[in-house]
Residue frames as a rotation matrix with the C-alpha (Angstrom) as fourth column:
MET 1
-0.902 0.388 -0.190 21.23
-0.209 -0.007 0.978 18.79
0.378 0.922 0.088 43.99
PRO 2
-0.383 0.828 0.409 17.51
-0.843 -0.132 -0.521 18.99
-0.377 -0.544 0.749 44.74
SER 3
-0.869 0.133 0.477 15.55
0.200 0.976 0.092 15.74
-0.453 0.175 -0.874 44.50
LEU 4
-0.715 0.662 -0.224 12.65
-0.525 -0.297 0.798 15.36
0.462 0.688 0.560 42.12
SER 5
-0.301 0.706 0.641 9.27
-0.693 0.300 -0.656 14.40
-0.656 -0.641 0.398 43.47
GLY 6
-0.543 0.136 0.828 7.57
0.336 0.940 0.066 11.30
-0.769 0.314 -0.556 42.09
ALA 7
0.543 0.835 0.090 5.03
0.470 -0.213 -0.857 13.34
-0.696 0.507 -0.508 40.11
ARG 8
0.543 -0.409 -0.733 7.71
-0.644 -0.764 -0.050 15.54
-0.540 0.499 -0.678 38.52
LEU 9
-0.569 -0.782 0.255 9.82
-0.471 0.564 0.678 12.51
-0.674 0.266 -0.689 37.64
MET 10
-0.194 0.600 0.776 6.80
0.592 0.702 -0.395 10.78
-0.782 0.383 -0.492 36.08
GLY 11
0.773 0.503 -0.386 6.06
0.070 -0.673 -0.736 13.91
-0.630 0.542 -0.556 34.05
LEU 12
0.121 -0.829 -0.545 9.63
-0.829 -0.387 0.404 14.16
-0.546 0.403 -0.735 32.78
CYS 13
-0.678 -0.336 0.654 9.66
-0.044 0.906 0.420 10.49
-0.734 0.256 -0.629 31.84
THR 14
0.257 0.866 0.429 6.38
0.581 0.217 -0.785 10.88
-0.773 0.450 -0.447 29.98
ILE 15
0.747 -0.046 -0.663 7.74
-0.412 -0.815 -0.408 13.83
-0.522 0.578 -0.628 28.04
ALA 16
-0.308 -0.948 -0.081 10.95
-0.729 0.180 0.660 11.93
-0.611 0.262 -0.747 27.23
VAL 17
-0.498 0.195 0.845 9.07
0.377 0.926 0.009 8.88
-0.781 0.323 -0.534 25.94
GLY 18
0.618 0.786 -0.011 6.77
0.391 -0.319 -0.864 11.13
-0.682 0.530 -0.504 23.88
ALA 19
0.451 -0.539 -0.711 9.76
-0.709 -0.701 0.082 12.94
-0.543 0.467 -0.698 22.38
ILE 20
-0.632 -0.692 0.349 11.41
-0.375 0.667 0.644 9.64
-0.678 0.276 -0.681 21.44
TYR 21
-0.107 0.696 0.710 8.19
0.629 0.600 -0.494 8.38
-0.770 0.394 -0.502 19.85
ALA 22
0.791 0.435 -0.431 7.72
0.021 -0.723 -0.691 11.63
-0.612 0.537 -0.581 17.90
ALA 23
0.019 -0.872 -0.490 11.33
-0.806 -0.304 0.508 11.58
-0.592 0.385 -0.708 16.70
GLY 24
-0.678 -0.238 0.696 10.95
0.063 0.924 0.377 7.98
-0.733 0.299 -0.611 15.52
TYR 25
0.312 0.883 0.351 7.73
0.610 0.098 -0.786 8.80
-0.729 0.459 -0.508 13.73
LEU 26
0.741 -0.052 -0.669 9.23
-0.379 -0.855 -0.354 11.83
-0.554 0.516 -0.654 12.00
TYR 27
-0.313 -0.947 -0.068 12.31
-0.684 0.175 0.708 9.82
-0.659 0.268 -0.703 11.04
THR 28
-0.739 0.001 0.674 10.39
0.251 0.928 0.275 6.88
-0.625 0.373 -0.686 9.52
GLU 29
0.257 0.950 -0.178 7.40
0.143 -0.220 -0.965 8.70
-0.956 0.222 -0.192 7.96
PRO 30
0.166 -0.180 -0.969 9.22
-0.863 -0.502 -0.055 9.82
-0.477 0.846 -0.239 4.77
SER 31
-0.842 -0.509 -0.180 10.38
-0.533 0.729 0.431 6.29
-0.088 0.458 -0.885 4.02
ALA 32
-0.521 0.743 0.419 6.91
0.370 0.639 -0.674 4.92
-0.769 -0.196 -0.608 4.70
GLN 33
0.437 0.692 -0.575 5.45
-0.221 -0.537 -0.814 7.39
-0.872 0.483 -0.082 2.23
ALA 34
-0.147 -0.587 -0.796 8.13
-0.951 -0.138 0.277 6.53
-0.272 0.798 -0.538 -0.31
ASN 35
-0.792 -0.085 0.605 7.33
-0.067 0.996 0.051 2.84
-0.607 0.000 -0.794 -0.05
ALA 36
-0.856 0.429 -0.287 5.22
-0.361 -0.100 0.927 1.96
0.370 0.898 0.240 -3.05
ILE 37
-0.404 0.746 -0.530 2.77
0.636 0.645 0.424 -0.10
0.658 -0.166 -0.735 -1.04
ALA 38
-0.330 0.247 -0.911 2.46
0.862 -0.314 -0.397 2.37
-0.384 -0.917 -0.109 1.80
ALA 39
-0.954 -0.066 -0.291 2.02
-0.032 -0.947 0.319 5.33
-0.297 0.313 0.902 -0.55
PHE 40
-0.331 0.905 0.267 -1.30
0.576 0.418 -0.702 3.90
-0.748 -0.079 -0.660 -1.70
SER 41
-0.464 0.203 -0.862 -1.46
-0.609 -0.780 0.145 5.91
-0.643 0.592 0.486 -4.89
PRO 42
0.438 0.742 0.507 -4.13
-0.105 0.603 -0.791 4.48
-0.893 0.293 0.342 -7.19
THR 43
0.907 -0.251 0.339 -1.99
0.394 0.215 -0.894 5.21
0.152 0.944 0.294 -10.25
ALA 44
0.027 -0.986 -0.164 1.69
0.996 0.013 0.085 5.87
-0.081 -0.165 0.983 -10.63
GLY 45
-0.755 -0.472 0.455 2.57
0.517 -0.855 -0.029 9.46
0.403 0.214 0.890 -9.86
ALA 46
0.148 0.875 0.460 -0.80
0.131 -0.479 0.868 10.31
0.980 -0.068 -0.185 -8.33
ALA 47
-0.606 -0.291 0.741 -1.05
-0.617 -0.416 -0.668 11.82
0.502 -0.862 0.072 -4.89
PRO 48
-0.891 0.346 -0.295 -2.58
0.451 0.752 -0.481 9.77
0.055 -0.561 -0.826 -2.09
HIS 49
-0.116 0.964 0.241 -6.35
0.770 -0.066 0.635 10.18
0.627 0.259 -0.734 -1.83
HIS 50
0.468 0.334 -0.818 -6.24
0.839 -0.459 0.292 12.31
-0.278 -0.823 -0.495 1.31
ALA 51
-0.492 -0.707 -0.508 -3.67
0.438 -0.705 0.557 14.66
-0.752 0.051 0.657 -0.23
ALA 52
-0.818 0.241 0.522 -5.72
0.469 -0.246 0.848 15.11
0.333 0.939 0.088 -3.39
THR 53
0.216 0.961 -0.171 -8.82
0.879 -0.116 0.462 15.86
0.425 -0.250 -0.870 -1.34
SER 54
0.342 -0.117 -0.932 -7.09
0.680 -0.655 0.331 18.49
-0.649 -0.747 -0.144 0.78
ALA 55
-0.769 -0.639 -0.007 -5.43
0.438 -0.535 0.722 20.03
-0.465 0.552 0.692 -2.27
LYS 56
-0.416 0.705 0.575 -8.84
0.694 -0.162 0.701 20.52
0.587 0.691 -0.422 -3.89
SER 57
0.562 0.723 -0.400 -10.32
0.804 -0.365 0.470 22.18
0.194 -0.586 -0.787 -0.85
ALA 58
0.075 -0.621 -0.780 -7.27
0.632 -0.576 0.519 24.42
-0.771 -0.532 0.350 -0.41
SER 59
-0.661 -0.331 0.674 -7.45
0.749 -0.341 0.568 25.81
0.042 0.880 0.473 -3.95
PRO 60
-0.558 0.450 -0.697 -8.91
0.137 -0.778 -0.612 29.34
-0.818 -0.438 0.373 -3.81
THR 61
0.027 0.570 -0.821 -9.99
-0.855 -0.413 -0.314 29.40
-0.518 0.711 0.476 -7.46
PRO 62
0.569 0.211 0.795 -11.06
0.096 0.943 -0.319 26.54
-0.817 0.258 0.516 -9.63
GLY 63
-0.478 -0.799 -0.365 -8.55
-0.424 -0.154 0.892 25.68
-0.769 0.582 -0.265 -12.33
PRO 64
-0.103 0.424 -0.900 -9.25
-0.979 0.116 0.166 24.35
0.175 0.898 0.403 -15.78
THR 65
0.588 0.356 0.726 -10.70
-0.503 0.864 -0.016 20.88
-0.633 -0.356 0.687 -15.81
ARG 66
-0.479 -0.794 -0.373 -8.36
-0.850 0.314 0.424 18.21
-0.219 0.520 -0.825 -17.09
LYS 67
0.593 0.651 -0.473 -9.62
-0.758 0.650 -0.055 15.29
0.272 0.391 0.879 -19.08
ALA 68
0.485 -0.384 0.785 -8.59
-0.354 0.735 0.578 11.86
-0.800 -0.558 0.221 -17.93
SER 69
-0.467 -0.749 -0.469 -5.87
-0.810 0.150 0.567 10.23
-0.355 0.645 -0.677 -19.95
PRO 70
0.433 0.662 -0.612 -7.22
-0.843 0.537 -0.015 7.59
0.319 0.523 0.791 -22.34
HIS 71
0.371 -0.393 -0.841 -4.57
0.244 0.915 -0.320 5.22
0.896 -0.086 0.435 -20.93
PRO 72
0.745 0.010 0.667 -4.41
-0.532 -0.593 0.604 5.94
0.402 -0.805 -0.437 -17.18
GLY 73
0.492 -0.582 0.647 -2.06
-0.512 0.408 0.756 3.10
-0.704 -0.703 -0.097 -16.38
PRO 74
-0.588 -0.777 -0.224 0.37
-0.673 0.317 0.669 0.74
-0.449 0.544 -0.709 -17.99
VAL 75
0.519 0.691 -0.503 -0.88
-0.852 0.463 -0.243 -1.66
0.065 0.554 0.830 -20.62
TYR 76
-0.243 -0.556 0.795 -0.16
-0.619 0.720 0.315 -5.32
-0.747 -0.416 -0.519 -20.06
LYS 77
-0.749 -0.060 -0.660 0.04
-0.578 0.548 0.606 -8.32
0.325 0.835 -0.444 -22.41
ASP 78
0.325 0.942 0.089 -3.15
-0.915 0.289 0.281 -10.35
0.239 -0.173 0.956 -22.45
GLY 79
-0.037 -0.251 -0.967 -3.05
-0.083 0.965 -0.247 -13.73
0.996 0.071 -0.057 -20.74
VAL 80
0.964 0.261 -0.055 -2.65
0.006 0.186 0.983 -15.26
0.267 -0.947 0.178 -17.32
HIS 81
0.044 -0.979 0.198 0.53
-0.226 -0.203 -0.953 -14.20
0.973 -0.003 -0.230 -15.55
THR 82
0.720 0.195 -0.666 1.73
0.501 0.518 0.693 -15.72
0.480 -0.833 0.276 -12.30
GLY 83
0.056 -0.706 0.706 3.61
-0.464 -0.645 -0.607 -14.20
0.884 -0.294 -0.364 -9.42
PHE 84
0.480 -0.031 -0.877 5.10
0.631 0.706 0.321 -15.46
0.609 -0.707 0.359 -6.18
ALA 85
0.069 -0.509 0.858 6.32
-0.527 -0.749 -0.402 -13.84
0.847 -0.424 -0.319 -2.98
SER 86
0.424 0.032 -0.905 7.65
0.635 0.702 0.322 -15.03
0.646 -0.711 0.277 0.35
ASN 87
0.052 -0.445 0.894 8.69
-0.630 -0.709 -0.316 -13.60
0.775 -0.547 -0.318 3.68
PRO 88
-0.858 -0.503 0.102 9.44
-0.395 0.519 -0.758 -15.08
0.328 -0.691 -0.644 7.11
TYR 89
-0.444 0.769 0.459 5.70
-0.629 0.097 -0.771 -15.59
-0.638 -0.631 0.441 7.71
GLY 90
0.098 0.478 0.873 5.02
0.267 0.832 -0.486 -17.70
-0.959 0.281 -0.046 4.62
THR 91
-0.918 -0.384 0.098 4.47
0.149 -0.105 0.983 -17.79
-0.368 0.917 0.153 0.88
LEU 92
0.156 0.968 -0.199 1.79
0.041 -0.207 -0.977 -16.65
-0.987 0.145 -0.072 -1.52
SER 93
-0.865 -0.345 0.365 1.18
0.361 0.079 0.929 -17.09
-0.349 0.935 0.056 -5.26
VAL 94
0.012 0.877 -0.480 -1.25
-0.193 -0.469 -0.862 -15.30
-0.981 0.103 0.163 -7.57
ALA 95
-0.495 -0.023 0.868 -2.59
0.832 0.273 0.482 -15.60
-0.249 0.962 -0.116 -11.10
VAL 96
-0.280 0.342 -0.897 -3.32
-0.117 -0.940 -0.321 -12.25
-0.953 0.015 0.303 -12.75
THR 97
-0.083 0.349 0.934 -5.55
0.917 0.394 -0.066 -12.39
-0.390 0.851 -0.352 -15.82
VAL 98
-0.529 -0.145 -0.836 -5.11
-0.121 -0.962 0.243 -9.54
-0.840 0.230 0.491 -18.28
ILE 99
-0.002 0.592 0.806 -7.73
0.927 0.302 -0.220 -8.86
-0.374 0.747 -0.550 -20.94
ARG 100
0.595 0.175 0.784 -7.33
0.640 -0.693 -0.331 -6.03
0.486 0.699 -0.524 -23.49
GLY 101
-0.200 -0.863 0.464 -4.31
0.283 -0.504 -0.816 -4.74
0.938 -0.032 0.345 -21.59
LYS 102
-0.056 0.273 0.960 -6.12
-0.801 -0.587 0.120 -4.35
0.596 -0.762 0.252 -18.27
ILE 103
-0.970 -0.219 0.103 -6.13
-0.230 0.698 -0.678 -6.41
0.076 -0.682 -0.727 -15.09
ALA 104
-0.198 0.945 -0.261 -9.37
-0.473 0.141 0.870 -8.43
0.859 0.295 0.419 -15.29
THR 105
0.889 0.453 -0.072 -8.95
-0.166 0.464 0.870 -10.76
0.427 -0.761 0.488 -12.31
VAL 106
-0.318 -0.924 0.211 -6.48
-0.722 0.091 -0.686 -11.58
0.615 -0.371 -0.696 -9.60
LYS 107
0.800 0.552 -0.234 -6.69
-0.299 0.706 0.642 -14.95
0.520 -0.444 0.730 -7.88
ILE 108
-0.009 -0.752 0.659 -4.65
-0.984 0.125 0.130 -16.24
-0.180 -0.647 -0.741 -4.98
THR 109
0.436 0.145 -0.888 -3.53
-0.580 0.800 -0.154 -19.66
0.688 0.582 0.433 -6.19
SER 110
0.115 -0.434 -0.894 -1.37
0.622 0.733 -0.276 -20.70
0.774 -0.524 0.354 -3.25
TYR 111
0.309 0.066 0.949 -1.48
-0.538 -0.810 0.232 -19.36
0.784 -0.582 -0.215 0.29
ASN 112
0.377 -0.270 -0.886 0.67
0.708 0.701 0.087 -20.50
0.597 -0.660 0.455 3.20
MET 113
-0.326 -0.400 0.857 0.74
-0.159 -0.870 -0.467 -17.60
0.932 -0.288 0.220 5.65
HIS 114
-0.986 -0.137 -0.097 0.30
0.080 0.120 -0.990 -17.09
0.147 -0.983 -0.107 9.40
TYR 115
-0.498 0.865 -0.063 -3.28
-0.467 -0.329 -0.821 -15.76
-0.731 -0.380 0.568 9.14
PRO 116
-0.092 0.527 0.845 -6.08
0.578 0.719 -0.385 -17.41
-0.811 0.453 -0.371 7.17
GLN 117
-0.788 -0.215 0.578 -6.51
0.616 -0.277 0.737 -16.44
0.002 0.937 0.350 3.53
SER 118
0.162 0.967 0.195 -9.96
0.922 -0.219 0.320 -15.01
0.352 0.127 -0.927 4.28
VAL 119
0.176 -0.167 -0.970 -8.26
0.639 -0.730 0.242 -12.05
-0.748 -0.663 -0.021 6.00
ILE 120
-0.515 -0.464 -0.721 -7.11
-0.207 -0.749 0.630 -10.68
-0.832 0.473 0.289 2.62
ASP 121
-0.984 0.163 -0.068 -9.27
-0.015 0.307 0.951 -12.56
0.175 0.938 -0.300 0.09
PRO 122
0.223 -0.030 0.974 -11.38
0.974 0.036 -0.222 -11.31
-0.028 0.999 0.037 -1.72
GLN 123
0.770 0.172 -0.614 -10.64
0.291 -0.952 0.099 -7.72
-0.567 -0.255 -0.783 -0.60
LEU 124
-0.032 -0.895 -0.445 -7.10
-0.204 -0.430 0.879 -7.39
-0.979 0.119 -0.169 -1.96
PRO 125
-0.630 -0.161 0.760 -7.71
0.649 0.430 0.628 -9.12
-0.428 0.888 -0.167 -5.32
GLN 126
0.396 0.856 0.333 -10.76
0.917 -0.347 -0.199 -6.88
-0.055 0.384 -0.922 -5.87
GLU 127
0.676 -0.201 -0.709 -8.76
0.083 -0.935 0.344 -3.80
-0.732 -0.291 -0.615 -4.94
ALA 128
-0.439 -0.896 0.074 -5.93
0.118 0.024 0.993 -4.70
-0.891 0.444 0.095 -7.34
VAL 129
-0.390 0.392 0.833 -8.47
0.918 0.236 0.319 -5.03
-0.071 0.889 -0.452 -10.16
ALA 130
0.662 0.735 -0.149 -10.32
0.731 -0.676 -0.088 -1.84
-0.165 -0.051 -0.985 -9.23
LYS 131
0.603 -0.503 -0.619 -7.12
-0.155 -0.835 0.528 0.22
-0.783 -0.222 -0.582 -9.01
GLN 132
0.968 -0.252 -0.003 -5.38
0.077 0.305 -0.949 -1.58
0.240 0.918 0.314 -11.90
THR 133
0.152 -0.952 0.266 -2.21
-0.659 -0.298 -0.690 -1.81
0.736 -0.070 -0.673 -9.87
TRP 134
0.052 -0.264 -0.963 -0.31
0.552 0.811 -0.192 -3.86
0.832 -0.522 0.189 -7.31
ARG 135
-0.876 -0.375 0.304 -0.26
0.017 -0.654 -0.757 -0.81
0.483 -0.657 0.579 -5.01
ILE 136
0.092 0.955 -0.282 -2.91
0.282 0.247 0.927 -1.72
0.955 -0.164 -0.247 -2.48
TYR 137
0.273 0.109 0.956 -3.93
-0.783 -0.553 0.286 -0.74
0.560 -0.826 -0.065 1.02
ILE 138
-0.775 -0.570 -0.273 -2.43
-0.255 0.676 -0.691 -2.71
0.579 -0.466 -0.669 3.89
VAL 139
0.376 0.871 -0.318 -4.88
-0.026 0.352 0.936 -4.89
0.926 -0.343 0.155 5.80
SER 140
-0.050 -0.361 0.931 -4.43
-0.910 -0.367 -0.191 -4.12
0.411 -0.857 -0.311 9.47
GLY 141
0.339 0.103 0.935 -3.38
-0.712 0.678 0.183 -7.23
-0.615 -0.728 0.303 11.34
ALA 142
0.664 -0.134 0.735 -2.26
0.451 0.857 -0.251 -8.96
-0.596 0.498 0.629 8.14
THR 143
0.586 -0.486 -0.649 0.62
-0.587 -0.806 0.075 -6.74
-0.560 0.337 -0.757 7.08
ALA 144
-0.479 -0.832 0.279 2.91
-0.415 0.495 0.763 -9.60
-0.773 0.250 -0.583 6.05
SER 145
-0.157 0.517 0.841 0.14
0.684 0.671 -0.285 -11.21
-0.712 0.531 -0.459 3.98
THR 146
0.823 0.477 -0.309 -0.60
0.166 -0.722 -0.672 -7.86
-0.543 0.501 -0.673 2.34
TYR 147
0.187 -0.845 -0.501 3.05
-0.751 -0.451 0.481 -7.30
-0.633 0.287 -0.719 1.45
ASN 148
-0.617 -0.393 0.682 3.33
0.045 0.848 0.529 -10.82
-0.786 0.357 -0.505 0.02
PHE 149
0.292 0.813 0.503 0.16
0.696 0.180 -0.695 -10.32
-0.655 0.554 -0.514 -2.02
ALA 150
0.816 0.017 -0.578 1.35
-0.242 -0.897 -0.369 -6.97
-0.525 0.441 -0.728 -3.40
GLU 151
-0.188 -0.970 -0.157 4.78
-0.695 0.018 0.719 -8.37
-0.694 0.244 -0.677 -4.25
ALA 152
-0.460 0.081 0.884 3.28
0.397 0.910 0.123 -11.42
-0.794 0.408 -0.450 -5.97
VAL 153
0.660 0.729 0.182 0.96
0.537 -0.289 -0.793 -9.22
-0.525 0.621 -0.582 -8.07
TYR 154
0.540 -0.564 -0.625 3.89
-0.597 -0.780 0.188 -6.93
-0.593 0.272 -0.757 -8.87
ASN 155
-0.500 -0.785 0.367 5.95
-0.328 0.564 0.758 -9.93
-0.802 0.258 -0.539 -10.04
ALA 156
-0.080 0.566 0.820 3.08
0.724 0.599 -0.343 -11.15
-0.685 0.566 -0.458 -12.23
LEU 157
0.861 0.451 -0.233 2.61
0.212 -0.736 -0.643 -7.69
-0.461 0.504 -0.730 -13.75
GLN 158
0.059 -0.910 -0.410 6.33
-0.615 -0.357 0.704 -7.44
-0.787 0.210 -0.580 -14.49
LYS 159
-0.635 -0.242 0.733 5.92
0.288 0.807 0.516 -10.56
-0.716 0.539 -0.443 -16.64
ALA 160
0.207 0.861 0.465 2.85
0.856 0.071 -0.512 -8.97
-0.473 0.504 -0.723 -18.31
ARG 161
0.108 -0.184 -0.977 4.54
-0.123 -0.978 0.170 -5.72
-0.986 0.102 -0.128 -19.31
GLY 162
0.774 0.359 0.522 4.10
0.443 0.282 -0.851 -5.11
-0.452 0.890 0.059 -23.03
């Protein structure tokens, strides 16, 4: 059996590692997109922003314009609703204020996580209000805090369902 030179062996190893990485990515990507937080849709059933943008540009002819629904998202009971979430990195609580069926404010009321609260606050509360949903973008470097925040808001909104 002929021996492989160092350069050829290094090349084969590089290709093997790349193939393993690509296979892992392809295997996990569908579940990441299915994850409600990772899907990042501003409203339920909507396509992610990048998909909507590319779909518009790919359309050869403009279609009829659709009017926005008068009620784009779920309507919630007015009041202050609380939610809590925990994971191995800590706990987080929120208070979601609903006025006229819409999310008016989201406040982090208790925060005991690995990273400081300033990593996600005020960005994530503002995003939840702007999007009117618990489905928010993940803050790079504070993934666990982001997941806890989203879950806590989700739990609060479950209590607020009308």
